[in-house]
C-alpha positions as CSV (number, residue, x, y, z in Angstrom):
1,M,-39.9,-47.1,-29.1
2,S,-37.2,-44.9,-31.0
3,R,-36.7,-45.3,-34.6
4,A,-33.6,-46.4,-36.0
5,G,-30.8,-44.0,-35.9
6,E,-32.3,-42.1,-33.1
7,I,-31.2,-41.8,-29.4
8,P,-33.7,-42.6,-26.7
9,E,-35.6,-40.1,-24.9
10,R,-34.4,-40.9,-21.5
11,D,-31.0,-41.5,-22.7
12,L,-31.0,-37.6,-24.2
13,A,-31.9,-36.4,-20.6
14,K,-29.3,-38.5,-19.2
15,R,-26.8,-36.6,-21.3
16,A,-28.1,-33.1,-21.0
17,G,-27.8,-32.0,-17.5
18,L,-25.8,-32.3,-14.9
19,T,-27.1,-35.0,-11.7
20,L,-28.0,-33.9,-8.5
21,V,-24.7,-35.0,-7.0
22,E,-23.0,-33.8,-9.6
23,V,-24.0,-30.3,-8.9
24,S,-23.6,-30.8,-5.3
25,A,-20.0,-31.6,-5.9
26,L,-19.2,-28.8,-8.1
27,L,-20.9,-26.2,-5.8
28,S,-18.7,-27.8,-2.8
29,V,-15.6,-27.5,-4.9
30,I,-16.8,-23.5,-5.5
31,G,-17.3,-23.0,-2.1
32,M,-13.8,-24.6,-0.8
33,L,-12.2,-22.2,-3.4
34,L,-13.9,-18.9,-2.4
35,A,-13.4,-20.1,1.2
36,V,-9.7,-19.9,0.5
37,A,-9.9,-17.4,-1.6
38,I,-11.9,-14.3,0.1
39,P,-9.6,-14.3,3.0
40,T,-6.5,-14.7,1.3
41,L,-7.8,-11.6,-0.9
42,A,-9.0,-9.3,2.0
43,R,-5.2,-9.8,3.8
44,T,-3.9,-8.9,0.0
45,L,-5.8,-5.8,-0.3
46,R,-5.3,-4.8,3.7
47,A,-1.3,-5.4,3.2
48,S,-1.4,-3.2,0.2
49,K,-3.4,-0.2,2.2
50,V,-0.5,-0.2,4.9
51,A,2.7,-0.9,2.7
52,E,1.7,2.7,1.5
53,A,2.1,4.1,4.9
54,S,5.7,2.3,5.4
55,E,6.7,3.3,2.0
56,Q,5.4,7.0,2.5
57,L,7.1,7.0,5.8
58,D,10.6,5.5,4.3
59,Y,10.8,8.0,1.7
60,L,10.1,10.8,4.1
61,F,13.0,9.6,6.5
62,R,15.4,9.1,3.9
63,A,14.5,13.0,2.5
64,A,14.8,14.2,5.9
65,A,18.2,12.1,6.8
66,S,19.4,13.7,3.1
67,Y,18.4,17.3,4.3
68,Y,19.7,16.8,7.8
69,A,23.2,15.5,6.3
70,V,23.7,19.3,4.8
71,P,25.9,21.4,6.8
72,R,24.4,24.8,7.1
73,A,27.0,27.8,8.2
74,D,25.2,29.9,11.2
75,P,26.7,33.1,12.4
76,Q,26.1,32.3,16.2
77,L,26.4,28.3,16.1
78,G,29.1,27.6,13.6
79,V,28.3,25.0,11.1
80,V,24.9,23.0,12.1
81,H,22.5,20.7,10.9
82,C,19.0,21.5,10.2
83,L,15.5,20.3,9.6
84,P,12.6,21.8,7.6
85,E,9.9,23.4,10.2
86,A,7.1,20.6,11.2
87,A,4.4,19.9,8.5
88,G,0.9,18.4,8.2
89,P,-1.2,16.8,8.9
90,A,-1.6,16.6,5.4
91,P,-4.3,16.5,3.6
92,N,-6.3,17.1,6.4
93,L,-8.5,14.2,6.1
94,P,-7.4,11.0,4.8
95,S,-9.7,9.3,2.2
96,P,-9.9,5.3,2.5
97,T,-10.4,5.0,-0.8
98,G,-7.3,6.9,-2.1
99,A,-7.0,10.7,-3.1
100,V,-4.1,12.3,-5.3
101,V,-3.0,15.2,-2.9
102,D,-1.1,18.3,-4.0
103,F,1.0,19.1,-0.8
104,T,1.8,22.2,-2.4
105,L,-1.6,23.3,-1.1
106,T,-1.5,21.7,2.3
107,Q,-0.4,23.0,5.5
108,G,3.4,23.1,5.7
109,A,4.1,23.1,1.8
110,A,7.2,24.7,2.4
111,T,8.5,21.8,4.1
112,W,6.9,19.0,1.8
113,K,8.7,21.1,-1.1
114,A,12.0,21.0,0.9
115,L,11.5,17.3,1.6
116,G,10.4,16.8,-2.3
117,F,7.4,14.9,-1.0
118,A,4.9,15.0,-3.7
119,P,3.2,11.5,-4.1
120,R,1.4,11.0,-7.8
121,A,-0.5,8.2,-6.2
122,A,-3.8,8.4,-4.7
123,L,-3.1,8.2,-0.8
124,R,-5.1,6.6,1.9
125,Y,-3.1,8.4,5.1
126,R,-2.6,11.8,5.9
127,Y,1.3,12.7,6.7
128,T,2.8,15.0,9.8
129,F,6.3,15.5,9.8
130,Q,7.2,16.8,13.2
131,P,10.7,17.6,14.2
132,A,11.3,18.2,18.3
133,A,12.8,21.4,17.7
134,A,12.5,23.9,14.9
135,G,15.2,24.9,12.5
136,C,18.7,24.3,13.3
137,W,18.1,23.8,16.9
138,L,18.4,20.1,17.2
139,A,21.0,18.6,19.8
140,P,21.9,15.1,19.5
141,P,19.8,14.1,22.4
142,V,20.4,10.2,23.7
143,S,16.8,9.4,24.8
144,A,14.6,12.0,23.2
145,S,13.4,11.4,19.6
146,S,14.3,14.5,17.5
147,L,11.7,14.1,14.6
148,S,8.5,11.5,14.3
149,I,7.0,10.9,11.0
150,R,3.5,10.3,11.5
151,A,1.0,8.5,8.6
152,E,-2.8,8.2,9.9
153,G,-5.6,6.4,8.4
154,D,-8.8,5.4,8.1
155,L,-8.6,2.2,6.3
156,D,-12.4,0.9,6.4
157,G,-14.2,4.2,6.4
158,D,-15.4,3.8,10.3
159,G,-13.8,7.1,11.6
160,V,-11.2,5.2,13.6
161,Y,-7.4,5.6,12.2
162,S,-4.3,3.4,11.9
163,H,-1.5,4.9,13.4
164,F,2.4,4.2,11.8
165,E,5.3,6.3,13.3
166,L,8.5,6.5,12.5
167,L,10.9,8.0,15.0
168,A,14.6,9.2,14.5
169,H,17.6,11.0,16.8
170,A,19.7,13.4,15.8
171,G,23.1,12.0,15.6
172,S,26.6,13.8,15.3
173,Q,28.3,14.7,12.0
174,G,24.8,15.5,10.6
175,K,23.4,11.8,10.6
176,L,19.7,10.9,11.4
177,R,19.6,7.6,13.5
178,L,16.7,6.2,12.6
179,E,15.0,3.8,15.4
180,P,14.7,0.0,14.0
181,V,10.8,-0.3,15.0
182,L,8.2,1.0,12.7
183,H,5.4,2.1,15.9
184,I,1.9,1.2,14.6
185,Y,-1.2,1.8,16.8
186,D,-4.4,0.3,15.8
187,R,-3.4,-1.2,12.6
188,I,-6.8,-3.4,12.0
189,E,-8.6,-0.6,13.3
């Protein structure tokens, strides 16, 4: 029996905790939220990793197009349009977690400098700049690619690389024409 003004002990027990049904319902709701949130978060993280490659490749293409657009005088050929020498892969090993790279200390440093390629953010990919012919010997072919720009990265640290590649063609009057497709190999590796 309870004294006057006191709450009976069995009523206190009911108010102090949750019933098994309430705990089960709460865990079910939390489980459903996690079932939706975890895959969404994983897709978002992977998309951000893939975005780096396409952003940097786009930057390198725009830099190469600007470089190629500047006419140069050659005593034997007259006015020509050129690309810098091949560079990369830089860095030698990509980092799955990302690393800040000083491109002035990598293979092809003069090319990276000529293109203004010096990302300040941590990179997960290694980059390669590969013209079909060195210097000013590009001719505007219709079928062959004049320039390949690649990004390769091991996004999950398993030793298998994802490959992203932009291809461009030397055009007339100092224009590089970009193929409309970003070539992707082993995107999910």
